DRENNUDO-122785 format. One record per residue: x negated, z negated, y of N, C-alpha, C in turn. Coordinates in steps of 0.05 Angstrom, whole numbers, padded with zeros to 5 digits, always signed. Atoms other than C-alpha are relative to their C-alpha. Layout:
XZYXZYXZY/...
***
This chain:
-00007-00022+00015+01435+00192-01384-00009-00014-00040/+00008+00018+00015+01437+00170-01459-00021+00026-00018/+00010-00015+00023+01389+00214-01511-00001+00001-00023/-00012-00010+00029+01411+00236-01581-00031-00011-00009/+00020+00002+00013+01369+00218-01638-00014+00026-00008/+00006-00020+00009+01362+00290-01655-00017+00011+00017/+00020-00002-00020+01336+00297-01583-00030-00008+00001/+00024+00019+00007+01285+00242-01591-00024+00012-00023/+00016-00008+00023+01261+00268-01658-00010+00028+00007/+00010-00032+00002+01253+00347-01638-00028-00008+00025/+00031+00007-00020+01205+00314-01580-00016-00017-00002/+00019+00013+00012+01165+00270-01625-00030+00020+00011/+00029-00017-00007+01090+00288-01605-00017+00001-00031/+00015+00002+00026+01046+00303-01660-00016-00018-00011/+00021+00022+00009+01002+00253-01660+00015-00026-00002/-00018+00029-00003+01061+00194-01666-00009-00009-00033/+00000+00008+00029+01047+00156-01733+00026-00009-00010/-00029+00001+00010+01116+00171-01771+00002-00025-00008/-00001+00016+00016+01105+00121-01820+00005-00026+00011/-00001+00021-00007+01094+00069-01777+00031-00005+00013/-00029+00003-00005+01171+00071-01758+00021+00005-00018/-00013-00001+00028+01189+00089-01826-00001-00035-00008/-00001+00019+00013+01165+00023-01846+00016-00023+00021/-00018+00027-00015+01196-00020-01783+00025-00001-00007/-00025-00002+00002+01266+00011-01803+00001-00013-00022/+00003+00011+00026+01256-00004-01876-00008-00025-00002/+00007+00038+00010+01232-00073-01872+00021-00013+00012/-00020+00019-00012+01291-00099-01827+00024+00015-00021/-00020-00011+00025+01338-00058-01874-00005-00016-00030/+00001+00008+00029+01311-00092-01935+00005-00034+00006/+00000+00032-00009+01310-00169-01899+00040+00003+00000/-00024+00013+00000+01386-00152-01883+00020+00012-00031/-00013+00004+00029+01408-00128-01954-00004-00023-00016/+00014+00031+00012+01364-00195-01980+00025-00013+00014/-00020+00030-00017+01417-00239-01936+00017+00009-00014/-00024-00007+00002+01473-00203-01953+00003-00007-00030/-00007+00005+00029+01457-00209-02030-00007-00027-00005/+00003+00033+00002+01426-00286-02022+00024-00017+00003/-00025+00017-00014+01491-00311-01988+00018-00004-00028/-00014+00005+00016+01528-00350-02039+00016-00020+00009/-00020+00004-00013+01593-00363-02005+00025-00004-00010/-00025+00019+00024+01650-00414-02024+00018-00001+00025/-00011+00018-00021+01704-00442-01989-00010-00019+00025/+00016+00020-00002+01660-00499-01980-00018+00003+00022/+00026+00003-00015+01605-00473-01944-00018+00031-00019/+00018-00023+00012+01543-00425-01960-00026-00006-00004/+00022+00015+00012+01492-00437-02008-00019+00031-00004/+00014-00019-00001+01433-00395-02034-00006+00012-00023/+00000-00007+00036+01435-00346-02095-00020-00006-00016/+00034+00007+00020+01361-00354-02109-00006-00029-00008/+00000+00024+00007+01370-00426-02113+00008-00014-00022/-00016+00004+00033+01425-00427-02168-00007+00016-00016/+00008-00014+00023+01394-00371-02208-00034+00008+00004/+00026-00001+00002+01317-00395-02202-00011+00023-00005/+00014-00027+00019+01290-00333-02249+00003+00022+00024/+00005-00021-00018+01309-00292-02188-00020+00004+00025/+00026+00003-00021+01255-00316-02142-00019+00015-00001/+00024-00012-00005+01212-00275-02166+00001+00029+00012/-00010-00026-00012+01246-00216-02136-00017-00002+00029/+00006+00004-00044+01223-00244-02059-00028+00011-00002/+00037-00009-00010+01145-00218-02081+00004+00029+00001/+00001-00023-00006+01169-00154-02071+00025+00005+00019/-00014-00006-00026+01232-00163-02018-00005-00016+00021/+00005+00010-00024+01204-00210-01977-00017+00012+00018/+00017-00018-00011+01180-00159-01930-00003-00008+00028/+00001+00004-00013+01186-00190-01867-00033+00005+00018/+00033-00010-00013+01101-00189-01860-00007+00028+00008/+00002-00028-00003+01113-00117-01863+00005+00007+00036/-00003-00010-00031+01145-00115-01791-00019-00011+00023/+00027+00009-00019+01092-00162-01764-00018+00014+00007/+00022-00019-00006+01042-00119-01783+00008+00028+00009/-00003-00017-00018+01078-00064-01758+00005-00005+00031/+00004+00006-00033+01083-00092-01692-00025-00008+00012/+00031+00005-00001+01007-00112-01694-00006+00029+00017/+00009-00027-00004+00995-00034-01693+00017+00005+00025/-00013-00012-00031+01047-00016-01638-00006-00017+00022/+00005+00019-00022+01031-00078-01592-00031+00009+00006/+00031-00020-00006+00950-00048-01600+00007+00026+00024/+00002-00024-00012+00969+00021-01579+00016-00003+00025/-00012+00005-00024+01018+00001-01523-00012-00011+00020/+00021+00012-00016+00969-00048-01494-00024+00019+00016/+00021-00024-00006+00912+00003-01498+00014+00023+00026/-00008-00023-00025+00955+00061-01465+00009-00009+00030/-00002+00008-00031+00978+00015-01407-00029-00006+00013/+00034+00003-00017+00902-00009-01393-00005+00025+00008/+00020-00031-00002+00883+00063-01389+00007+00009+00021/-00006-00013-00026+00926+00077-01332-00001-00018+00029/+00000+00019-00025+00916+00017-01285-00032-00017-00002/+00020+00014+00010+00849-00019-01276+00010-00029+00018/-00014+00022-00003+00890-00080-01253+00014-00017-00023/-00010+00016+00019+00919-00142-01290+00027+00016-00016/-00015-00020+00010+00968-00109-01342+00017-00019-00016/-00019+00022+00024+01004-00171-01378+00022+00003+00005/-00026+00003+00005+01061-00176-01347+00016+00024+00002/-00013-00021+00000+01080-00107-01340+00004+00008-00033/+00003-00005+00030+01062-00101-01419+00017-00017-00015/-00019+00019+00006+01104-00164-01434+00031+00016+00005/-00028-00010+00001+01166-00139-01400+00007+00033-00014/-00012-00021+00012+01160-00069-01427+00007-00006-00033/-00004+00016+00036+01149-00101-01501+00028-00006-00005/-00017+00019+00008+01206-00148-01491+00037+00012+00005/-00026+00004-00013+01267-00110-01458+00018+00013-00026/-00013-00014+00021+01290-00076-01525+00004-00020-00021/-00001+00031+00023+01287-00145-01561+00012-00017+00015/-00018+00021-00003+01315-00189-01515+00026+00004+00007/-00024+00003-00003+01369-00160-01486+00026-00001-00026/-00023+00002+00017+01414-00148-01552-00001-00030-00008/+00006+00028+00003+01382-00219-01569+00022-00022+00012/-00016+00027-00015+01416-00258-01513+00026+00009+00005/-00032-00010+00013+01479-00214-01523+00012-00008-00018/+00001+00008+00032+01480-00236-01589+00016-00032+00001/-00002+00037+00001+01471-00313-01569+00024-00005+00016/-00027+00011-00018+01519-00307-01516+00030+00003-00010/-00028-00013+00018+01580-00275-01553+00011-00021-00020/-00003+00026+00018+01563-00327-01607+00010-00030+00014/+00007+00019-00022+01554-00382-01562+00037-00005+00013/-00034+00003-00009+01629-00367-01534+00017-00004-00020/-00014+00006+00023+01660-00360-01602+00000-00025-00008/+00001+00032+00015+01631-00431-01630+00009-00021+00021/-00026+00009-00017+01661-00453-01562+00027-00002-00006/-00027-00001-00001+01726-00437-01570+00008-00014-00030/-00005+00011+00028+01723-00458-01644+00001-00024-00003/+00005+00030-00003+01699-00523-01628+00021-00018+00009/-00023+00001-00013+01750-00534-01578+00022-00005-00007/-00026-00001+00020+01804-00515-01627-00003-00021-00017/+00002+00016+00018+01776-00565-01668-00004-00001-00029/-00005-00017+00031+01758-00525-01726-00036+00006-00008/+00033-00003+00005+01677-00527-01725-00018-00015-00014/+00015+00030+00017+01662-00587-01771-00008+00012-00023/-00001-00010+00029+01678-00558-01840+00002+00026-00006/-00003-00018+00002+01682-00507-01882-00016+00027-00001/+00031-00009-00004+01656-00437-01880+00001+00001+00037/+00002-00003-00032+01671-00434-01800-00022-00017+00008/+00021+00017-00005+01628-00496-01793-00028+00013-00014/+00027-00019+00006+01573-00460-01841-00003+00015+00012/+00001-00021-00017+01584-00404-01805-00024-00001+00033/+00011+00008-00025+01561-00434-01737-00030-00016-00006/+00025+00012+00008+01505-00469-01770-00029+00026-00008/+00018-00018+00011+01473-00410-01799-00003+00033+00011/-00007-00016-00013+01490-00355-01761-00031+00015+00019/+00016-00006-00018+01431-00362-01717-00032-00004-00016/+00031+00008+00010+01374-00378-01764-00014+00027-00006/+00020-00018-00002+01347-00305-01768-00012+00003+00028/+00011+00007-00022+01331-00322-01700-00030-00007+00003/+00031+00010-00005+01264-00352-01718-00016+00026-00006/+00016-00033+00002+01239-00275-01733-00012+00002+00033/-00001-00007-00022+01247-00262-01659-00014-00016+00016/+00031+00021-00013+01210-00328-01635-00029+00006-00010/+00032-00005+00012+01153-00317-01677-00012+00037+00009/+00011-00019-00006+01149-00247-01655-00004+00006+00023/+00009+00004-00031+01153-00260-01578-00025-00009-00002/+00034+00010+00008+01087-00304-01599-00015+00028-00004/+00017-00017+00002+01058-00247-01624-00007+00024+00020/+00003-00017-00025+01074-00203-01563-00016-00013+00021/+00011+00015-00023+01050-00260-01518-00033-00002-00004/+00033+00003+00014+00975-00269-01557-00003+00033-00003/+00004-00026+00010+00970-00191-01561-00028+00003+00012/+00027-00003-00012+00916-00188-01508-00024-00009-00007/+00025+00008+00016+00873-00237-01528-00011+00003-00028/+00007+00003+00022+00871-00234-01598+00000+00036-00005/+00019-00032+00000+00860-00151-01586-00020+00004+00008/+00028+00001-00012+00799-00170-01553-00020-00009-00021/+00017+00010+00020+00773-00215-01605+00001+00019-00022/+00002-00022+00021+00789-00157-01655-00020+00026+00007/+00016-00019-00012+00751-00106-01609-00024-00005-00004/+00029+00007-00010+00693-00146-01611-00002-00006-00032/+00005+00012+00029+00699-00179-01690+00010+00016-00023/-00011-00012+00017+00742-00130-01724+00009-00015-00029/-00007+00017+00032+00753-00159-01795-00009-00029+00006/+00011+00029-00004+00719-00222-01777+00018-00018+00012/-00027+00016-00015+00783-00238-01730+00018-00013-00012/-00016+00008+00020+00827-00236-01786-00014-00015-00020/+00014+00020+00015+00778-00275-01828+00006-00028+00006/-00004+00035-00018+00776-00334-01777+00034-00002+00000/-00025+00013+00004+00853-00336-01782+00012-00010-00016/+00003+00008+00036+00854-00332-01857-00013-00026-00002/+00014+00031+00003+00806-00394-01851+00013-00017+00007/-00018+00022-00017+00844-00427-01803+00025-00006-00018/-00011+00006+00017+00898-00420-01849+00002-00015-00024/+00009+00010+00037+00871-00441-01914-00011-00032+00007/+00009+00029-00005+00834-00509-01870+00031-00017+00005/-00024+00022-00015+00908-00530-01843+00016+00000-00033/-00017+00005+00025+00937-00525-01924-00019-00020-00012/+00028+00029+00009+00868-00570-01946+00013-00020+00015/-00002+00023-00011+00887-00616-01893+00030-00008-00001/-00028+00004+00002+00962-00613-01906+00007-00015-00027/-00002+00013+00020+00959-00624-01974-00017-00011-00021/+00017+00023+00010+00900-00653-02001-00009-00019+00016/+00017+00024-00016+00881-00699-01945+00025-00008+00021/-00025+00002-00009+00960-00705-01920-00007-00012+00026/+00004+00004-00025+00948-00699-01848+00027+00004+00012/-00031+00005-00017+01018-00708-01810-00001+00027+00020/-00015-00022-00011+01054-00649-01779-00027+00030+00003/+00015-00025-00001+00988-00601-01785+00004+00022-00007/-00008-00016+00011+01022-00555-01822+00016+00018+00012/-00007-00023-00030+01059-00523-01760-00018+00015+00008/+00025-00020-00016+00995-00495-01739-00002+00021-00016/+00004-00022+00021+01007-00440-01796+00026+00011+00012/-00023-00017-00004+01067-00415-01760-00018+00018+00020/+00016-00015-00012+01010-00388-01714-00021+00014-00014/+00024-00006+00022+00952-00375-01764+00011+00022-00017/-00022-00026+00016+00996-00337-01814+00006+00022+00011/-00010-00028-00010+01036-00293-01773-00022+00013+00016/+00029-00010-00005+00979-00277-01729-00019+00011-00010/+00017-00009+00013+00932-00262-01779+00018+00025-00020/-00014-00019+00004+00988-00215-01801-00005+00021+00020/-00004-00015-00023+00995-00184-01736-00030+00015+00002/+00026-00008-00001+00918-00171-01738-00007+00018-00015/+00001-00027+00018+00924-00131-01799+00009+00029+00020/-00005-00017-00018+00964-00086-01749-00015+00017+00019/+00031-00015-00013+00898-00078-01704-00018+00019-00015/+00030-00010+00011+00860-00062-01759+00013+00028-00007/-00015-00029+00005+00910-00003-01777+00000+00014+00017/-00011-00017-00031+00916+00020-01707-00035+00012+00000/+00029-00007-00004+00836+00031-01710-00010+00010-00026/+00000-00017+00020+00842+00062-01780-00022-00018-00019/+00021+00012+00007+00796+00005-01807+00015-00011-00028/-00012+00016+00019+00845-00016-01868-00010+00026-00025/+00002-00022+00013+00803+00041-01917-00005-00002-00024/+00000+00000+00028+00810+00008-01982+00029-00020-00004/-00027+00010+00005+00889-00010-01988+00006-00013-00027/+00002+00009+00038+00879-00024-02065-00004-00025+00000/+00007+00024+00001+00835-00075-02054+00006-00021+00012/-00020+00025-00014+00874-00112-02004+00023-00007-00020/-00032+00006+00021+00937-00105-02046-00009-00023-00026/+00007+00018+00021+00900-00130-02108-00005-00030+00001/+00013+00026-00007+00862-00183-02073+00025-00023+00003/-00022+00017-00009+00925-00206-02041+00020-00008-00024/-00020+00005+00016+00970-00210-02105-00015-00016-00017/+00007+00019+00011+00920-00248-02142-00007-00022+00004/+00003+00022-00005+00905-00298-02102+00021-00019+00010/-00030+00010+00000+00982-00309-02086+00013-00007-00022/-00008+00002+00026+00991-00306-02164-00017-00039-00008/+00016+00030+00011+00933-00367-02169+00006-00021+00016/-00008+00027-00012+00956-00408-02112+00029-00011-00007/-00026+00014+00006+01031-00411-02136-00005-00013-00029/+00005+00009+00014+01006-00417-02205-00018-00032-00008/+00017+00020+00002+00953-00473-02193-00001-00013+00024/-00003+00021-00024+00973-00501-02128+00024-00010-00001/-00022+00017-00005+01022-00540-02093+00029+00025+00012/-00020-00019-00017+01070-00477-02067+00018+00010-00024/-00025-00007+00010+01134-00454-02094+00001+00029-00010/+00002-00026+00009+01147-00387-02130+00016+00018+00027/-00016-00017-00020+01198-00363-02076-00017+00004+00026/+00015-00007-00013+01165-00326-02023+00027-00001+00035/-00025+00002-00012+01239-00341-01980-00004-00034-00002/-00010+00032+00000+01257-00418-01959+00021-00007-00017/-00018+00010+00015+01302-00454-02011+00009-00025+00012/-00013+00019-00005+01349-00503-01994-00008-00029-00017/+00013+00016+00009+01324-00577-02006-00030-00004-00011/+00030+00001+00020+01257-00554-02034-00017-00017+00024/+00027+00014-00012+01195-00599-02015-00012+00011+00014/+00023-00011-00010+01151-00545-02000+00014+00023+00004/-00008-00027-00004+01168-00479-01969-00018+00022+00008/+00023-00024-00013+01124-00418-01963+00004+00016+00017/-00012-00024-00024+01164-00390-01899-00002-00024+00024/+00001+00018-00022+01173-00456-01862-00011-00028-00001/+00013-00018-00018+01124-00470-01842-00014+00022-00020/+00011-00011+00022+01086-00414-01872-00025-00007-00015/+00020+00015+00013+01029-00428-01923-00019+00028-00010/+00021-00011+00010+00969-00396-01946+00016+00021-00020/-00009-00019+00013+01007-00363-02005+00015+00020+00009/-00008-00019-00003+01050-00326-01961-00019+00022+00014/+00012-00011-00016+00997-00303-01919-00018+00021-00024/+00009-00017+00028+00965-00273-01992+00018+00019-00006/-00032-00015+00011+01036-00244-02004+00001+00016+00024/-00003-00014-00026+01028-00213-01936-00025+00021-00003/+00026-00020+00002+00956-00174-01949+00012+00017-00028/-00014-00013+00026+00988-00153-02024+00024+00013+00016/-00013-00011-00004+01047-00125-01987-00011+00024+00025/+00009-00013-00019+01008-00092-01926-00019+00020-00016/+00011-00024+00005+00963-00055-01975+00011+00018-00019/-00017-00020+00018+01020-00033-02022+00006+00019+00019/-00001-00022-00023+01048+00003-01962-00015+00015+00014/+00023-00010-00004+00986+00022-01937-00005+00026-00019/+00000-00010+00029+00976+00059-02010+00019+00025+00001/-00018-00025+00004+01039+00103-01995+00003+00006+00021/-00004-00012-00023+01026+00126-01927-00004+00026-00005/+00003-00027-00007+01003+00191-01946+00024+00014-00010/-00028-00012+00017+01062+00215-01993+00017-00005+00024/-00028+00007-00024+01114+00185-01944-00004+00013+00027/+00008-00009-00025+01074+00215-01881+00018+00038-00009/-00009-00028+00008+01090+00286-01919+00020+00005+00003/-00024+00002+00005+01160+00270-01930+00012-00006+00032/-00010+00008-00029+01171+00246-01856+00000+00025+00017/+00010-00017-00017+01145+00314-01835+00032+00017-00001/-00028-00012+00002+01218+00340-01858+00012-00003+00025/-00016+00010-00019+01262+00344-01802+00021-00017+00000/-00027+00017-00003+01328+00318-01823-00010-00029-00012/+00021+00028+00006+01284+00256-01853-00006-00011+00022/+00009+00016-00022+01256+00244-01791+00021-00009+00023/-00030+00003-00016+01323+00253-01751+00010-00035-00014/-00006+00034+00014+01345+00191-01801-00014-00020+00013/+00018+00013-00006+01285+00157-01789+00004-00012+00037/-00008-00002-00035+01294+00156-01708+00023-00010+00004/-00032+00009-00009+01370+00141-01710-00007-00029-00007/-00014+00030+00005+01359+00077-01749-00018-00016+00009/+00021+00015-00023+01299+00056-01701+00020-00010+00015/-00018+00006-00026+01349+00061-01649+00015-00024-00003/-00019+00017+00006+01401+00016-01678-00016-00026-00025/+00003+00025+00027+01360-00033-01723-00007-00028+00010/-00005+00021-00002+01352-00094-01681+00032-00009+00006/-00027+00012-00006+01423-00096-01666+00017-00003-00027/-00017-00011+00023+01442-00076-01735-00012-00039-00018/+00017+00020+00003+01392-00140-01751+00012-00026+00004/-00015+00032-00020+01425-00192-01702+00029-00004-00007/-00029+00006+00010+01494-00176-01725+00009+00001-00025/-00012-00002+00024+01492-00172-01798+00012-00023-00024/-00014+00023+00020+01509-00236-01823+00018-00008+00021/-00025-00002-00009+01564-00236-01770+00018+00019-00016/-00014-00019+00020+01592-00179-01816+00006-00008-00028/-00008+00010+00025+01583-00209-01878+00013-00027-00004/-00021+00023-00008+01616-00276-01858+00023+00013+00005/-00027-00002-00011+01676-00236-01829+00011+00015-00027/-00010-00011+00023+01679-00196-01904+00015-00026-00016/+00000+00021+00006+01679-00271-01929+00024-00015+00008/-00031+00013-00016+01732-00296-01884+00019+00013-00012/-00023-00023+00004+01775-00235-01897+00010-00007-00029/+00000+00005+00026+01771-00251-01972+00014-00030-00005/-00013+00030-00003+01795-00324-01962+00025+00000+00009/-00038-00010-00011+01851-00302-01912+00020+00011-00018/-00023-00018+00019+01878-00251-01963+00008-00019-00017/-00006+00018+00033+01877-00308-02024-00017+00019-00014/+00022-00014+00024+01817-00265-02058-00010-00024-00006/+00009+00023+00015+01789-00314-02103-00033+00006+00010/+00032-00005-00003+01709-00323-02090-00011-00005-00021/+00009+00008+00036+01678-00328-02165-00023-00023+00007/+00024+00009-00008+01625-00372-02168-00023+00016-00006/+00019-00021+00000+01559-00344-02148-00017+00001-00023/+00014+00002+00027+01517-00321-02200+00020+00010-00026/-00015-00006+00023+01577-00308-02247-00002+00033-00008/-00002-00034+00005+01591-00242-02279+00027+00018+00020/-00029-00005-00022+01657-00239-02235-00021+00009+00032/+00016-00007-00030+01608-00247-02173-00017+00024+00004/+00011-00029-00006+01566-00193-02189+00016+00022-00001/-00018-00027+00005+01617-00146-02202+00011+00000+00035/-00010+00001-00028+01646-00160-02127-00027+00014+00012/+00027-00006-00016+01570-00150-02101+00002+00026+00011/+00001-00029-00008+01581-00068-02095+00015-00010+00027/-00024-00001-00020+01650-00080-02053-00011-00014+00020/+00008+00015-00014+01623-00140-02019-00019+00014+00023/+00032-00019-00014+01557-00103-01994+00016+00022+00014/-00013-00020-00019+01596-00040-01972+00021-00004+00019/-00023+00012-00017+01647-00074-01937-00020-00011+00032/+00023+00006-00023+01582-00114-01895-00014+00022+00018/+00014-00017-00013+01548-00046-01883+00023+00014+00024/-00018-00017-00010+01613-00013-01858+00005-00018+00028/-00007+00015-00027+01629-00077-01809-00019-00002+00015/+00015+00006-00013+01558-00081-01788+00001+00034+00018/-00012-00027-00012+01571-00001-01769+00011-00005+00023/-00018+00002-00014+01624-00021-01728-00010-00020+00030/+00011+00023-00015+01587-00080-01693-00020+00019+00020/+00019-00011-00004+01528-00039-01683+00013+00024+00026/-00007-00018-00018+01571+00017-01649+00010-00014+00030/-00004+00013-00026+01597-00035-01597-00020-00021+00017/+00017+00018-00017+01532-00077-01579-00026+00026-00002/+00025-00019-00005+01477-00015-01587-00004-00002+00024/+00016-00005-00031+01474+00005-01512-00017-00023+00006/+00024+00021-00015+01439-00065-01503-00022+00004-00015/+00029-00006+00019+01385-00042-01553-00018+00031+00012/+00004-00035-00013+01377+00034-01516-00028-00011+00024/+00018+00003-00018+01312+00036-01475+00014+00003+00029/-00002-00004-00037+01317+00023-01398-00010+00023+00000/+00019-00017-00014+01310+00077-01356-00018-00001+00019/+00019+00003-00011+01249+00092-01332-00001+00007+00034/-00011-00010-00031+01253+00091-01254-00018+00020+00010/+00014-00021-00014+01233+00152-01215-00026-00009+00021/+00027+00000-00021+01164+00147-01179+00002-00004+00034/-00003+00001-00032+01165+00129-01101-00018+00026+00011/+00009-00024-00016+01145+00192-01060-00032-00005+00008/+00029+00001-00006+01066+00207-01067-00011-00017-00023/+00004+00026+00020+01062+00157-01129+00000+00025-00028/-00001-00009+00028+01041+00182-01199+00020-00010-00019/-00022+00018+00019+01100+00159-01250-00021-00012-00024/+00020+00017+00016+01032+00135-01290-00006-00029+00008/+00014+00024-00012+01017+00079-01243+00014-00034-00004/-00018+00023+00005+01036+00004-01255-00015-00025+00011/+00009+00030-00016+01032-00056-01214-00013-00013-00013/+00015+00018+00015+00994-00111-01231+00024-00020-00009/-00017+00022-00002+01054-00161-01234-00012-00031-00003/+00007+00032-00002+01050-00240-01239-00012+00002-00029/+00010+00016+00026+01018-00261-01308+00000-00022+00000/-00003+00024+00010+01022-00329-01303+00033-00002-00003/-00019+00013-00004+01098-00328-01283+00016+00012-00032/-00001-00014+00026+01104-00269-01347-00006-00014-00028/+00010+00013+00018+01068-00325-01386+00020-00013-00007/-00019+00019-00004+01112-00376-01371+00029+00008-00013/-00028-00010+00011+01171-00336-01386+00003+00004-00030/+00000-00010+00022+01158-00313-01451-00006-00029-00017/-00001+00026+00013+01139-00385-01474+00026-00012+00002/-00023+00007-00002+01202-00409-01449+00024+00014-00017/-00011-00020+00025+01235-00348-01491+00006-00013-00025/+00000+00009+00031+01206-00366-01551+00003-00024-00008/-00001+00031-00007+01211-00442-01545+00030+00004-00004/-00035+00010+00005+01288-00435-01536+00015+00022-00027/-00006-00018+00025+01294-00373-01593+00001-00020-00025/+00010+00019+00023+01260-00420-01642+00016-00024-00002/-00013+00021+00009+01299-00481-01624+00031+00009+00002/-00025-00010+00022+01368-00440-01634+00001+00009-00025/-00003+00000+00036+01353-00421-01699-00003-00016-00013/-00002+00018+00011+01345-00484-01715+00025-00018+00004/-00019+00018-00011+01398-00523-01680+00018+00017-00007/-00027-00019-00002+01453-00470-01693+00016-00003+00019/-00025-00003-00014+01513-00466-01656+00022-00022-00009/-00015+00027+00003+01552-00527-01686+00007-00012+00015/-00001+00020-00019+01542-00575-01641-00001+00006+00023/-00004-00001-00025+01550-00552-01580+00013-00018+00027/-00014+00025-00013+01601-00606-01556-00007-00022-00006/+00001+00024+00014+01572-00659-01594-00032-00012+00002/+00026+00007+00003+01501-00659-01575-00017-00002-00028/+00019+00001+00020+01467-00644-01637-00024+00011+00007/+00030-00008-00006+01392-00632-01635-00015+00008-00019/+00016-00009+00005+01341-00603-01666-00036-00007+00011/+00030+00012-00005+01258-00626-01666-00015+00023+00003/+00018-00024-00003+01220-00569-01631-00026-00017+00009/+00028+00010-00008+01144-00590-01628+00002-00034+00006/-00003+00032+00000+01165-00666-01635+00020-00003+00030/-00020+00014-00015+01220-00661-01582+00025+00018-00007/-00031-00005+00011+01294-00663-01593+00009+00018+00022/-00016-00021-00019+01328-00597-01565+00028+00007-00010/-00024-00003+00002+01399-00585-01561+00009+00030+00003/-00013-00021-00003+01437-00516-01567+00002+00013+00030/+00002-00016-00033+01449-00507-01494-00016-00003+00011/+00027-00001-00018+01384-00528-01469-00008+00025-00015/+00015-00027+00012+01361-00468-01522+00000+00014+00011/-00009-00028-00019+01403-00420-01489-00010-00003+00029/+00012-00002-00027+01382-00441-01418-00028+00006+00000/+00029-00003+00005+01310-00438-01444-00004+00028-00004/+00009-00031-00001+01318-00368-01467+00005+00016+00024/-00011-00014-00016+01359-00344-01411-00017-00006+00023/+00015+00008-00021+01311-00371-01365-00028+00018+00000/+00027-00017+00006+01249-00347-01394+00002+00034+00002/-00006-00035-00005+01281-00276-01394-00003+00007+00023/-00008-00009-00019+01297-00275-01329-00029-00002+00022/+00025-00006-00014+01225-00294-01309-00021+00017-00008/+00018-00029+00015+01194-00240-01353+00006+00025+00020/-00019-00025-00009+01247-00190-01322-00021-00008+00026/+00009+00002-00035+01219-00216-01246-00032+00004+00002/+00022-00009-00003+01151-00208-01266-00025+00015+00002/+00020-00030+00007+01123-00143-01273+00015+00013+00032/+00001-00014-00024+01115-00097-01212+00031+00026-00011/-00019-00016+00005+01176-00049-01202-00007+00023-00016/+00011-00032+00003+01133+00009-01218-00010-00003-00030/+00005+00004+00031+01138+00004-01296-00005+00025-00005/+00010-00033+00014+01118+00058-01345+00011-00011-00028/-00008+00007+00024+01146+00068-01413-00030+00001-00019/+00024-00010+00016+01096+00056-01465+00004+00005-00033/+00002-00005+00029+01081+00079-01535+00008-00016-00021/+00001+00015+00012+01098+00051-01590+00026-00017-00007/
***
């Protein structure tokens, strides 16, 4: 039975932190709008507006809000894991992974399979090499890097939560120091490949800030924001870091891939800033109509994120098919078309959400067996769950790198020094999901957050 957003909003417990839900939806909406705006599409391919108009890169200091989503993830994962741990004295790792990943992996894998089928059809027709179609097959999976990193955060929640409970801010400081050391080894000493460690250290440090919020330990958000902003400015001004907080095509150093100390400082500034807004935003969210909108947005946020590039590419393809000229990106004519393009992309995203949102809907909670409390949870199979989520995150990360343009010609991307093809990445992701699904006891529970 489908539960409406109005029913869910009305049933919200008074103890729920509504601001976190707002941050989750707003951060993904900002990322979607940013992708639509940054896309510099022509008949020959897809570029980046920020690379063509460099002064606009300063906007990424406010609009690169993916760290906020990972911060919110840390908060939710802490609450969820603790909630499950209180209900059983047995191992909860497998049940935790399965519960956290159901609403993430199902819509993601549906997206991958639909696009893989489309890519195969395009390439069999001999049209997948160049032009807009070829560029679309290369870039449409790029945002999946975020899914892969998020999977890693879920996998590392139990041990890092223990570190947090013992050391508090010290655990965050340790990850911050590790990220700084990696950049010293990378830039000052030229140690090869060490920079990839910051995929873990930087993003897990942001995740750790979510644990701190869950325990009410971010008591001076203004100081955190000021320190982060000052550090990011100093690192960009005097260090080897670029201005943009998103990756630019062809740049020698990116703050995003792999992430740098400058990006971590940027995340600290964002976390402090959103914490400063928590009190007035919470009062605003007490309004029933506002809260219903936030609940509805969270119910489709992942589906919208997965399909928003598809919608944008379809809008540009329609322009080309109708013979409507694509102005030079960044020109006055290009900016004049922006409202129309964004409105069309938003409308088409809405259509795609209507088609695919059912895969994001929470799975029904099975009825408890006779004589059992609905709050019990089985121990599950922790090693199987760990293997499954590892395969999932590696497969999704690899697919974000390979794209779908080389399904038939063996195109590879290097993942942790190993070449991986797109078909292999899809098999890894599917296999990992099946392992996670089969790892937990059928006596699952609904988790908070």
